[in-house]
C-alpha positions in Angstrom: 88.0 132.6 97.5 90.4 135.1 95.9 93.5 133.0 95.7 93.8 130.7 92.7 93.0 127.0 93.4 95.9 124.7 94.4 94.6 122.3 91.8 92.7 123.3 88.6 91.3 120.7 86.3 90.0 122.1 83.0 88.0 120.2 80.3 90.1 117.0 80.9 89.4 114.1 78.6 91.1 110.7 79.1 90.9 107.6 77.0 91.9 103.9 77.5 92.7 103.0 73.8 89.5 104.0 72.0 87.3 104.0 75.1 86.7 107.5 76.6 86.8 107.4 80.4 86.7 111.1 81.2 84.5 113.6 79.3 85.4 117.2 79.9 86.1 117.2 83.6 86.4 120.6 85.2 86.9 121.1 89.0 89.0 123.1 91.5 90.6 122.1 94.8 91.5 125.2 96.9 94.2 125.1 99.5 92.9 123.9 102.9 89.8 122.2 101.5 88.6 118.7 101.4 87.1 118.1 98.0 85.2 114.9 97.4 84.3 113.1 94.1 81.7 110.5 94.5 80.2 108.1 91.9 79.4 104.5 91.2 82.0 101.9 90.4 83.4 102.5 86.9 82.2 106.1 86.8 85.7 107.5 86.2 86.7 108.4 89.8 90.0 106.5 89.9 90.8 107.4 86.3 90.7 111.1 87.2 93.0 110.5 90.2 95.5 108.6 88.0 95.2 111.3 85.2 96.3 114.0 87.8 99.4 111.8 88.4 100.1 111.5 84.6 99.2 107.8 84.1 97.1 107.7 81.9 97.8 111.1 80.5 95.0 113.5 79.6 94.3 113.4 75.9 93.0 117.0 76.1 92.4 119.7 78.6 94.7 121.1 81.3 95.8 120.2 84.9 97.4 123.0 86.8 98.9 122.4 90.3 100.3 125.2 92.4 100.4 127.6 89.4 102.3 125.1 87.2 100.9 123.2 84.2 101.5 119.5 85.0 99.3 118.0 82.2 102.3 116.7 80.2 104.8 116.1 83.1 106.0 112.5 83.7 104.6 110.9 86.8 107.9 110.8 88.8 108.2 114.6 88.3 104.6 115.2 89.4 105.2 113.2 92.6 108.2 115.5 93.4 105.9 118.5 93.5 104.5 117.6 97.0 101.5 115.7 95.6 101.1 112.4 97.4 98.7 109.6 96.4 97.2 106.8 98.5 96.0 104.6 95.6 93.0 102.4 95.3 93.7 98.9 96.5 96.4 100.3 98.9 99.4 98.9 97.0 101.7 98.8 100.0 105.0 96.8 99.7 103.8 93.5 101.2 107.3 92.0 101.8 108.6 95.2 103.5 108.0 96.0 107.1 105.8 98.9 108.2 108.9 101.0 108.8 110.4 100.2 105.4 107.1 101.1 103.7 107.3 104.5 105.5 110.9 104.9 104.3 109.8 104.4 100.7 107.1 107.0 101.2 109.8 109.4 102.5 112.1 108.9 99.5 111.1 112.3 97.9 111.2 114.2 101.3 114.2 115.3 103.3 115.7 112.2 105.0 116.5 114.3 108.1 112.7 114.5 108.9 112.1 110.7 108.8 112.0 110.0 112.6 109.8 113.0 113.3 107.5 112.2 110.4 107.3 108.5 111.4 106.5 109.5 114.9 103.6 111.7 113.6 102.3 108.8 111.5 102.4 106.5 114.5 100.5 109.2 116.5 97.8 109.2 113.8 97.7 105.4 113.6 98.8 103.9 116.9 98.2 100.3 115.6 101.0 100.8 113.1 103.5 101.7 115.8 102.8 98.3 117.5 103.5 96.6 114.1 106.4 98.7 112.8 108.6 95.7 112.4 105.9 93.5 110.8 105.7 92.9 107.1 103.0 94.9 105.3 101.5 91.8 103.8 100.6 90.3 107.2 98.6 93.3 108.3 94.8 93.4 108.3 93.0 95.3 105.5 92.4 98.2 107.8 96.0 98.4 108.9 97.2 98.2 105.3 94.9 101.2 104.5 96.4 103.1 107.4 99.9 102.3 106.2 99.0 103.4 102.7 97.9 106.8 104.0 100.8 107.1 106.4 103.2 106.3 103.6 101.7 109.0 101.4 102.0 111.5 104.3 105.8 110.7 104.7 106.4 112.7 101.5 105.2 115.9 103.3 102.5 116.6 100.7 100.8 119.9 100.1 98.0 118.0 98.3 96.9 114.5 99.4 95.1 112.3 96.8 93.1 109.6 98.5 91.5 106.9 96.2 88.8 104.8 97.8 90.3 104.8 101.4 87.2 103.0 102.8 87.0 100.2 100.2 86.4 96.8 101.7 86.9 97.9 105.3 84.8 97.3 108.4 82.5 100.2 109.4 84.5 100.9 112.6 87.8 101.1 110.6 86.1 103.3 108.0 85.0 105.7 110.8 88.6 105.8 112.1 90.1 106.5 108.7 87.7 109.4 108.1 88.4 110.9 111.5 92.1 110.9 110.6 91.4 112.6 107.3 89.4 115.3 109.1 92.2 115.8 111.7 94.8 116.1 109.0 92.7 118.8 107.3 91.6 120.7 110.4 94.8 120.5 112.5 97.5 120.5 109.8 95.7 122.4 107.1 96.3 119.6 104.6 94.5 119.9 101.3 92.7 116.6 100.4 91.2 115.4 97.2 89.1 112.4 98.0 87.6 109.9 95.6 85.1 107.6 97.4 82.2 105.3 96.9 81.1 105.8 100.5 79.1 108.9 99.8 77.7 109.5 103.3 81.1 109.7 105.0 82.9 111.5 102.2 80.3 114.3 101.7 80.0 114.8 105.5 83.7 115.6 105.5 83.8 117.6 102.3 83.9 121.4 101.9 83.0 120.8 98.2 81.6 117.8 96.5 81.1 116.5 93.0 79.2 113.6 91.5 80.6 111.8 88.5 78.5 109.7 86.2 80.0 108.0 83.1 83.0 110.2 83.1 81.1 113.5 83.4 80.5 115.7 86.5 76.7 115.9 86.8 76.3 117.7 90.1 78.5 120.0 92.3 78.0 121.8 95.6 79.1 121.9 99.2 79.2 118.5 100.9 76.1 119.4 103.0 74.2 120.6 99.9 74.9 117.3 98.0 74.0 115.2 101.1 70.6 117.0 101.2 69.8 116.5 97.5 67.1 113.9 96.9 68.8 112.4 93.8 72.1 112.0 95.6 70.3 110.3 98.5 68.4 108.0 96.2 71.4 107.0 94.1 74.2 106.8 96.7 72.7 106.8 100.2 69.7 104.5 100.3 70.6 101.8 102.7 74.0 103.4 103.0 76.2 103.4 106.1 75.1 106.2 108.4 
């Protein structure tokens, strides 16, 4: 691709105190792509996602988004640049209704678009429409994950960061969530950076994939290439959900 990547990560190192969590991470996310980062629990996937958002901050290296260096920007400023995150563990507002959660997601977008954007979210996740006046905390795990993604979309992002969207969900709901991610990418051209333990579903969806082990990227390729690799199959797909 000739155009520069929408997101460029160069030699990023991140620490928690004295413990190094990321060791020289370099990867690109081009506009219109789904890029997946897979790895075992504790490999550094979520740390990278949070480092992009400025918390924790990269100790060294550079993160460039849409031509702008965001490495040292405060998190609230990064979030205003049309980057949206659906964090690990969902983190919806449990005491707020579905509708109120969507309003919180739309806080950085133009309020005029709220009704239209909420209607689009309900089209993607019809179950949320039926529960729009229900408190977030009373939803099932799958519905909460749908709400977390819908809330992230309300900010009209150019780049959607999804952290472990399938974690702890029933296989049928996982399939549904991944179908929505595919639809957002194919029909709306949304760029997605996806961090996931469910390697099979994530790589099947990905244009590009990376494997992270102990804070280092050990393998990269198209989603199909990584799915076909013996070492990926052995480490992440044996007995995995097909």
